[in-house]
N, C-alpha and C positions, 0 to 999 in steps of 0.2 A: 773229146775234151769237155769237161764240165763247163756249162755256161753259168756263171755266177750272177747273182742279183745284187745290185748296190743301191742303197737308198740315198737320194740326192734331194735335199730340202728345197733348194732354189735352183731349178734347172734352166740353163740358158741355151736356147736353140735358135739358130739363124740359118736359113737356107738349107735345112735338113742336117745341120751339123751341130752337135752339142760340145760345149767347151767345159772342161773340168780343170780346176786348179786346187791348190792348197791340200788339205787333208785327203780329199777324194783322189786327187792325182797320186799322192804318196801311197795310199792304200792299194790302188789298182796296180801301180807299177812295182812297188817294193814288197807288198804283202801277197797280193794275188799273183804277182810276177807275169802280168799280161804285157803283150807287146803288139806291134802293128799287125793288123790282120786278124787278131783274136776277137771272138764274139763276147759280148757282155750285155746284160740287161740292166736298165735303170728303172727304179720305181720312185714315184714322187710322193707316195703316202696318201695320195688323194684318189686312188683308184686307177691310175694309168701306169702302164708298163711300156718302156721304150726298148725295142730290140735294136742293138747297135753293134757296129764293128769298129774297132780302133783304127782310125784313118791315119793318124800321125801323132808324133810326140815331138814337141818343140820346146826346149828348155824345161820349164816347169808347167807347161800347158799340155793338156791331153785332148785331142780332137777325136770325136766319135761320130761316125756316119750313122744317122738314124734310118734303119731299114723299114720299120713300121711301128705303129703305135697301137697298143691293145688297151681298150677300156673295159675294166671288169665291172659289169652291171651291178647295181646295188642289190645285195642279197635280201631275201625276204625275212631272214631271221631278224629279231628285234635287236636294237642297239642297247647294250647293257653298260651302265655306269656302275663301277664297283667301288664303294666306299668302305675301306677296310682299315682297321687299326694296324699300324706298322709293327713289325716284330723284329727282334734282334738278329744280327748275323746273316748268314747265307740263306736262311729260310725265307726271308722276304724277297731276295733275289730270285729264288726258285719259284715263289708264288707269282711274281711279276712275269717271269718267263712262261709259265704254264697257263696263266690267265690270257696272255697274248695268243698262245697257240689255240686256246678255246674261244677265240674271237671276241674278247671283251673290247668294248669301244673306248672306254675311259677308265683309268685307274686313279682313284682319289685317296691317297693316304690320309686317314682321318684321325685326329687326336681326340681321344676320349679321356674321361677322368682317370681311368685305370690304365691308360697307355703307358708303357714303361719307357719307351724311347722319347727323349726330349730333343727337339730339333733346334739347334742353334746354328750360328754361322759355320762352325766347324763341321756340321753334319750335312752341309750342302752337297758334299761328294756323294752321299747316298742317292739323293734325288737325281744327280747327273748320271750316276751309274744305272739307275732304273731306266732312264731315257735311252741309254745305249743298249740295254738289254731288250727293250721292246722292238728296237730296230732290227737287231740280229735275230730275235725270235720270229719276227714277221717275215724276214727273208727266208729263214730256215723252214717255216711252215707254209710258204707259198702265198702269204697274204699280199694283196695289192695295197692295202691301207695300213697305216701305222697307228696304234692306239695312242690316245692322248694321255700323258702322265702329268697330273696336276701337282703343284707344290703342296706339301703337307699343310693341312688346314684344320682348325678346331671344328668340332661337330657342327656348331651353328653356322659355319661357313659353307656347308654343303648345299644350302638351299638354292643359291643361284644356278647350280648345276642340275638341280632336280625340279625346278619350278614348272617346267613344261613336260615332265615325264608323268604319265598317268599311272603306271604300275610301280608303287613304292613299297618295298618290303624290308623290314628290319628283323634280322634273325636273333631271337631272344630266348635264352635257355630256360627262362621261367614261364614262357608261354605254354599253356597246356591244351588250348582249344583249337586254335587255328594252325593248320599244317601247311607245309610247303605245297603239298598236292592241292590243297584248297585254293591257295592264292594263284597257283598256276592254272587251275581249272576255271577260275573266275576273272582272269586277267582281261584287259582290253586287247583284243586281237590286233596285232600289227603295231601296238604301241610300244614305246621304249620302256625299259625296266631300270630301276635304280635299286641296288641291293646294298644294305648296310650290315656290316659284320663287325662286332666289337672286339675288344682285347680279350686275352685269355682269362682275365679276372672278371669278365662279364660287363654288360652295359648297366650303368647305374640307373636306379629307379627314376630319378629326375630326368635323366637323358631319354629313357624310353617314353616317359610322359611327354617330353618335348617332341619326340619323333611322332607320337600319335597325333599331337595337336597340329602337326605339319603334314599330315596326310600319309604317314608311313604305317603300314599294317604290321604289327608284331606277329611273327609266325615261328614255327618250330620244325626242325628236322626229325623230330621224334625222340626216342630214347638214345639215339646214337650221340656219342660225345666225340667231336672232332677237334683237332688242333686248329689254331687260327689259320694256318696256311693251307689246311685241307678243306675247310668249310667252303670257301669260295669256289674251289675247283669242283666240288660235288655239285654245287648249285649251277655253275656254268655248264657243266657236262649235261645235266638234266635239261637245261634250256636248249642247248645245242641239239640234243637228241630229239626232243619234242618237235622242234622245227624241221629237223632233217627228215623225220618220218612224215611230217605233214605235207612238205613241199617237194619231196623227191619224186 
C-alpha cells in the first residue's frame, strides 16, 4: 500500500503520539481513506518527516503513533527567491507547481508597471490556491520543506526579501552584454540567489534602473525568447543542474 505524505503546519506530539483534527483529519479519513493500522508520513515543512501509524480514531480526532523522525539535512544548493510577474489563468498555477519541483525556496509574485493582473480583495483566492499548490507539489516531489509563497507585492516591496542575498539577477530582454552564464560563473559560492523576471511586456526602463541601483545585475538568456512561465523554469533548472554536478 502506498505511504502518503501529509503536510501539517502545526504538529502536536505528546508521548510519541500525534493528534490531528479538523481539515487534516477529514483529508486522511475521507479522501485518503486511511484507517487504524495504516501507515502515513507527516512533514512539517521545516525539514522533518514523521513516520507514523494510525493508532486510533475517536470522534473527530485522529491519533498517530510516531515510529521515528527523519531530519533532512540542509542541501548544499543555494536558496532561490523567485520574484516573477504574475500571469493570467492556469499558466501561473503551472509555474508555481514546477518551480516548487525545481526546489525554489520562495515565490514572490511581483507587480510591475506592465503586469496585467491587478490584485484586489476578490483576487485573494489566487494567492490561497498557490499556497495549496506548493504543498501538494512538495509532497509529490519528495521535498521535506515547503516553499514560502509571499503575497503579491509591488516591485519596490521586494527589497526586504533580497537585502541579505548576495546574488541578485534581473533578467532583462534589452541587456546585450551580461549573460546568465556570466553571472552564474561569477556568483558568490554558497550564497542565496534572488531572480527577478518581469511581465511579458517587459521590464520598464525606470524599473531596471531602480533594480540596478539596488544591487541587481541585469542579464540575458541570449537570443531565446521565452514566455513568462517558461523563463523561471529554465533558470531554476540550470541552477539545480550546476549544483547537482558540483556536489554529487
